C-alpha positions in Angstrom: -26.6 -10.2 -110.3 -29.9 -10.0 -108.4 -32.9 -10.7 -110.5 -35.5 -7.8 -110.5 -38.9 -7.1 -111.9 -37.4 -5.5 -114.9 -34.8 -8.7 -115.7 -38.0 -10.9 -115.7 -40.0 -8.6 -117.8 -37.3 -8.5 -120.5 -36.7 -12.2 -120.6 -39.5 -12.7 -123.1 -41.0 -16.2 -121.7 -44.5 -15.1 -122.3 -47.1 -15.3 -119.5 -44.9 -17.1 -117.0 -43.0 -13.9 -116.3 -46.1 -12.1 -114.7 -46.2 -14.9 -112.3 -42.6 -14.9 -111.8 -42.5 -11.4 -110.9 -45.3 -11.7 -108.6 -44.2 -14.8 -106.9 -40.5 -14.7 -106.7 -40.3 -11.5 -104.3 -42.7 -13.4 -102.0 -40.5 -16.5 -102.1 -37.4 -14.5 -101.5 -39.0 -13.0 -98.5 -40.4 -15.9 -96.9 -37.7 -18.6 -97.7 -34.5 -16.2 -97.9 -31.5 -18.2 -98.9 -33.4 -21.6 -98.2 -34.1 -21.8 -101.9 -36.7 -23.5 -104.1 -35.7 -27.2 -103.0 -36.9 -26.1 -99.5 -40.0 -24.6 -100.9 -40.8 -27.8 -102.8 -40.1 -29.8 -99.8 -42.4 -27.9 -97.5 -45.2 -27.6 -100.1 -45.2 -31.3 -101.0 -43.7 -33.0 -98.0 -46.8 -35.2 -97.6 -46.7 -36.5 -101.3 -43.0 -37.0 -101.1 -42.8 -39.0 -98.0 -46.4 -40.2 -97.4 -49.1 -39.1 -95.0 -47.7 -41.5 -92.1 -44.3 -39.9 -92.1 -45.5 -36.4 -92.8 -47.9 -36.4 -89.8 -44.8 -36.3 -87.4 -42.0 -34.7 -89.4 -41.4 -31.4 -91.1 -38.7 -30.5 -93.5 -37.2 -27.3 -91.7 -34.6 -26.4 -94.3 -32.0 -27.6 -96.7 -28.3 -26.9 -96.1 -25.9 -27.0 -99.1 -22.2 -26.3 -99.0 -21.3 -23.0 -100.2 -22.0 -22.8 -104.0 -23.6 -26.3 -104.3 -27.1 -27.3 -105.0 -26.8 -31.1 -104.5 -26.0 -33.5 -101.8 -27.4 -31.2 -99.1 -28.3 -32.0 -95.6 -32.2 -31.7 -94.8 -33.1 -30.5 -91.3 -36.1 -32.6 -90.4 -38.1 -31.5 -87.3 -39.7 -34.4 -85.3 -41.4 -34.5 -81.8 -38.7 -36.4 -80.3 -38.0 -40.0 -78.9 -39.5 -42.7 -80.7 -40.2 -40.5 -83.8 -36.6 -39.5 -84.1 -35.5 -43.2 -84.0 -38.1 -44.2 -86.6 -36.9 -41.1 -88.9 -33.3 -42.4 -88.3 -34.2 -46.0 -89.4 -36.0 -44.7 -92.5 -33.3 -41.9 -93.5 -32.2 -44.0 -96.6 -35.7 -44.5 -97.7 -36.6 -40.7 -97.0 -33.6 -39.6 -98.9 -34.1 -41.7 -101.9 -37.8 -40.7 -102.2 -36.7 -37.0 -102.1 -34.1 -37.5 -104.7 -36.5 -39.3 -106.9 -38.9 -36.5 -106.8 -36.2 -34.0 -107.8 -34.6 -36.2 -110.2 -31.0 -35.7 -108.8 -29.2 -36.2 -105.6 -30.4 -33.0 -103.9 -30.2 -34.5 -100.6 -27.6 -36.8 -99.1 -28.4 -37.0 -95.5 -30.9 -36.0 -92.9 -30.3 -34.0 -89.6 -32.9 -34.8 -87.2 -33.9 -32.1 -84.8 -35.9 -33.0 -81.8 -38.5 -30.3 -80.8 -40.9 -31.1 -77.9 -43.2 -28.0 -79.0 -43.5 -29.6 -82.4 -45.1 -32.6 -80.8 -48.1 -30.5 -80.0 -48.4 -29.2 -83.4 -48.0 -32.7 -84.8 -50.7 -34.2 -82.8 -53.2 -31.3 -83.6 -52.3 -31.5 -87.2 -52.8 -35.3 -87.4 -56.3 -35.0 -85.6 -57.5 -32.4 -88.2 -59.6 -33.2 -91.1 -57.8 -33.1 -94.5 -59.8 -30.0 -95.6 -58.8 -28.0 -92.6 -55.1 -28.3 -93.4 -55.3 -25.9 -96.2 -57.9 -23.4 -95.3 -57.2 -19.8 -96.2 -59.4 -16.7 -95.9 -61.5 -15.6 -98.6 -59.3 -12.6 -99.3 -56.3 -14.9 -99.4 -58.1 -17.3 -101.7 -58.9 -14.5 -104.0 -55.2 -13.2 -104.0 -54.1 -16.6 -104.7 -56.5 -17.2 -107.8 -55.8 -13.7 -109.1 -52.2 -14.6 -109.3 -52.6 -18.0 -111.0 -55.6 -17.2 -113.2 -53.5 -16.5 -116.4 -51.5 -19.9 -116.2 -52.6 -22.0 -119.1 -51.5 -25.3 -118.0 -54.4 -26.5 -115.5 -52.1 -28.8 -113.7 -49.4 -26.2 -112.9 -52.2 -23.5 -112.1 -53.6 -25.9 -109.4 -50.2 -26.8 -107.9 -49.3 -23.2 -107.6 -52.6 -22.4 -105.9 -52.0 -25.2 -103.4 -48.4 -23.9 -102.9 -49.9 -20.4 -102.1 -52.4 -21.7 -99.7 -49.8 -23.7 -97.9 -47.5 -20.7 -97.7 -50.4 -18.7 -96.1 -51.1 -21.4 -93.8 -47.5 -21.8 -92.7 -47.1 -18.1 -91.9 -50.2 -18.0 -89.5 
């Protein structure tokens, strides 16, 4: 059964339903069948693998066997050459960090995708000051803050706002 706004409104979980009905359709449209594991990896990639590794890698998507939500294959985009070799050598470490974050064996292996076009974006990204990585327009910022303003948990509210900024930046 596909969840609808009405399904969430009837579930009776308090204020979180309002946020769910606002964000889930957006996340479905952006991520499709990639799921929330991919969303977390994209939004928190730097925190999970570290700034050095995240500067030249990008979690493109997670592929699971049909009906499974564990032991997936993470497609990681790299500029190529030495970066691909470095990621290959650190695969076990990267997989362990991802699984520690999720608390279960979400990922069992990496599939390294070399992309020369990604090299230019990686160099540009690594040369940008940290503040410019998550810039959004005033209109986008107001939209994000409007959606998260009723979340009582300050840490959750901050994380969701950061996720919103990253989603807007990713789609530019």
